[in-house]
C-alpha positions in Angstrom: 0.1 0.1 0.3 1.4 3.4 -1.0 0.4 6.8 0.3 0.9 10.3 -1.6 0.7 13.4 0.3 -1.4 15.9 -2.2 -1.7 18.5 0.1 -0.4 19.4 4.0 -1.5 22.8 4.2 -4.0 24.9 5.9 -7.0 25.9 4.2 -5.6 29.2 2.9 -2.7 27.1 2.0 1.1 27.8 2.1 2.1 30.7 0.9 -0.8 32.3 2.3 -2.2 35.2 -0.1 -0.3 38.4 0.6 2.0 37.1 3.2 5.8 37.7 3.4 6.5 35.8 6.5 9.5 33.7 6.5 7.9 30.6 5.7 5.5 32.3 2.9 8.9 33.4 1.4 10.7 30.2 2.0 13.1 28.7 -0.7 12.0 25.2 1.0 9.9 23.5 -1.6 8.4 21.6 1.7 7.0 24.9 3.0 4.8 24.9 0.2 1.8 23.4 0.9 -1.7 22.9 -1.0 -5.2 22.3 0.8 -4.7 19.0 2.8 -5.2 15.5 0.9 -3.8 12.2 0.7 -4.3 9.2 -2.3 -3.9 5.8 -1.3 -3.0 3.4 -3.5 -3.1 -0.5 -3.6 -3.2 -3.1 -6.0 -3.8 -0.4 -9.2 -6.5 1.2 -7.4 -6.5 4.8 -6.3 -8.6 6.0 -2.7 -8.8 10.0 -2.8 -9.0 11.7 0.5 -11.3 15.2 0.0 -11.2 17.1 -3.4 -9.4 20.2 -2.3 -9.8 23.6 -4.4 -6.3 22.7 -5.6 -7.2 19.1 -6.6 -6.5 19.6 -10.3 -2.9 20.5 -10.0 -2.5 18.1 -7.5 -3.6 15.6 -9.9 -1.1 16.7 -12.4 1.6 17.4 -10.3 1.5 13.8 -8.8 0.7 12.3 -12.3 -2.4 11.1 -11.0 -3.8 8.5 -13.5 -7.3 7.1 -12.0 -9.4 8.0 -8.7 -11.6 4.7 -7.9 -13.3 6.1 -4.8 -13.2 9.5 -2.7 -13.8 9.9 1.0 -14.7 13.0 2.5 -14.0 14.0 6.0 -16.4 17.0 6.5 -17.8 19.8 4.0 -15.7 22.8 4.9 -14.5 24.3 1.6 -10.4 23.5 1.4 -12.1 19.6 1.3 -14.9 19.6 -1.1 -14.4 22.9 -3.8 -12.0 20.4 -5.8 -15.3 17.8 -6.8 -15.8 19.0 -10.3 -12.1 18.5 -11.0 -12.8 14.5 -11.1 -14.7 14.7 -14.4 -11.6 13.5 -16.4 -11.5 10.4 -14.7 -15.1 9.7 -15.1 -14.3 9.5 -19.3 -10.9 7.7 -18.8 -12.6 5.2 -16.5 -15.7 5.2 -18.5 -17.9 4.7 -14.8 -19.1 6.8 -12.0 -16.6 7.3 -9.4 -17.7 6.0 -5.7 -18.0 8.9 -3.2 -18.3 8.3 0.9 -19.1 10.9 3.1 -21.2 11.1 6.4 -24.8 12.2 5.6 -24.1 16.3 6.7 -21.1 16.3 4.1 -23.4 14.8 1.5 -26.0 17.4 2.0 -23.5 20.3 1.6 -22.0 18.5 -1.3 -25.5 18.6 -2.9 -26.1 21.9 -2.2 -22.9 23.5 -4.0 -22.5 21.1 -6.6 -26.4 20.9 -7.1 -26.1 20.7 -11.2 -24.4 17.6 -10.8 -27.2 15.7 -9.2 -30.0 17.1 -11.2 -31.8 15.0 -13.8 -32.4 17.8 -16.1 -30.8 17.1 -19.6 -27.4 18.6 -20.1 -25.5 19.8 -22.6 -22.0 19.6 -21.0 -20.4 17.2 -19.0 -20.7 17.0 -14.9 -18.8 14.8 -12.5 -20.3 10.9 -12.2 -20.9 10.3 -8.8 -22.2 7.2 -6.6 -23.4 8.3 -3.6 -22.4 6.3 0.0 -23.6 7.3 3.1 -20.6 6.9 6.1 -22.6 6.3 9.4 -19.1 5.3 11.6 -19.7 1.3 10.2 -16.4 -0.2 8.6 -16.7 -1.2 5.1 -14.4 -2.3 2.5 -12.7 -1.0 -0.5 -10.6 -3.1 -3.3 -9.6 -5.4 -0.6 -8.9 -2.9 2.0 -10.7 -2.5 5.6 -11.9 1.5 6.0 -13.1 2.4 9.8 -14.4 6.0 9.9 -12.8 7.6 12.9 -15.2 10.1 14.3 -13.2 13.0 15.4 -14.4 16.7 16.8 -13.6 19.9 15.0 -14.6 22.9 17.1 -18.3 22.2 17.6 -18.8 19.7 14.7 -18.4 16.1 14.4 -16.2 14.8 11.5 -14.6 11.9 10.1 -10.9 10.4 9.8 -10.3 7.2 8.5 -8.3 4.3 9.4 -7.1 1.7 6.7 -5.1 -1.0 7.6 -2.5 0.2 9.5 -2.9 3.6 8.0 -4.9 6.3 10.2 -5.5 10.2 8.4 -6.8 12.6 10.5 -7.0 16.3 9.7 -9.3 19.0 10.7 -9.8 18.3 14.4 -9.2 19.8 17.9 -10.5 16.5 20.1 -10.3 12.5 19.7 -12.9 10.9 21.3 -12.0 8.5 23.7 -14.0 5.7 21.6 -12.0 6.8 18.6 -8.3 6.5 20.2 -9.5 2.8 21.0 -9.9 2.6 17.1 -5.9 4.0 16.7 -3.9 1.3 18.1 -1.0 -0.5 16.4 -0.6 1.7 13.7 2.2 1.6 11.0 1.5 5.3 9.8 -0.7 8.2 11.6 -1.3 11.5 10.3 -2.2 14.0 12.7 -3.8 17.6 12.5 -1.1 20.1 13.7 -2.3 23.8 12.5 0.5 25.7 14.8 2.0 25.9 18.3 -0.4 28.4 19.6 -4.1 27.3 20.3 -7.0 27.2 17.8 -10.3 26.7 18.5 -11.1 24.0 16.0 -7.7 22.4 15.4 -4.9 20.4 17.3 -1.8 22.3 18.0 1.9 20.6 17.8 1.7 20.0 21.6 -1.6 18.4 21.4 -0.4 16.4 18.4 2.9 14.9 20.0 0.3 14.3 23.4 -1.9 11.9 21.1 1.0 10.5 19.5 2.8 9.8 22.6 -0.6 8.3 23.8 -1.7 6.1 20.5 2.0 4.9 19.9 1.9 4.6 16.0 5.5 3.5 14.4 5.4 6.5 12.2 3.4 10.1 12.9 3.3 12.8 10.4 1.4 16.5 11.1 -0.9 17.9 8.1 -3.1 20.7 8.0 -0.2 23.1 8.4 -0.2 27.0 8.2 2.6 29.4 8.0 3.5 29.7 11.7 5.4 26.1 11.2 8.5 26.2 9.0 9.2 22.6 7.8 13.4 22.2 8.5 13.0 24.3 12.0 10.2 22.3 13.2 11.2 18.8 12.1 14.5 19.3 14.0 12.4 19.6 17.3 10.3 16.4 17.1 10.8 13.2 18.0 12.6 10.9 15.9 9.5 8.9 14.7 7.2 12.0 14.2 7.6 14.4 11.1 5.6 17.2 8.8 4.2 16.2 5.8 5.1 17.7 2.7 3.5 17.9 -0.9 4.4 15.1 -3.0 5.9 13.0 -0.3 5.4 9.1 -0.8 5.5 6.4 2.1 5.0 2.4 1.4 3.3 0.2 4.2 1.7 -3.3 4.6 -1.7 -3.4 3.6 -3.1 -5.0 7.0 
């Protein structure tokens, strides 16, 4: 099983528009962060988690040649607004793409992309999607067990996902105890770590380190990183098994 980081940044991306801070003007390519998303590849199939506003650029940059399913964590703009750009995969694959999301996330997707779900005759192409509701129960995709992980994102409940020995958890301020029980024996954990100072809807670096120490994955990676954290300096301050994700990074791990 292979994981590709399409984006590791916060909702505004890094560089942030109009900002001239040290990270936004950094020459280190790891400090350039598109909105957060990954692809999990297994036996010729690709599972995409979230369709960011940067998705077209991310797909081109990573030479993504197919999307076999999409998992949505929640309905915020930085996680769904690239959905229209899956159309080329419909053409190439000749089939609808299954999407998986909680009911409230699907309601928002249906509202924002209402033209996708209309039955009226069309003069142009729209994404072809096959909708599946995520209710917290595990399900299987292409021989992989997918376990939704309930997370607290400010005053909202969202989902992370565990796929075999990998867990991907972006945009959360708290991991409920029942969810922590689903996160044992991980090879790789992706954890929200926005910045060092507190935020009402995101984990800080210290929050992430506390959870990583408790959950004890073999490897952990921060994501949804803002321009407060320079890659090299932050990486140097972390324990040996904890790293900052960066755009384009690839990892391999067992599928079970």
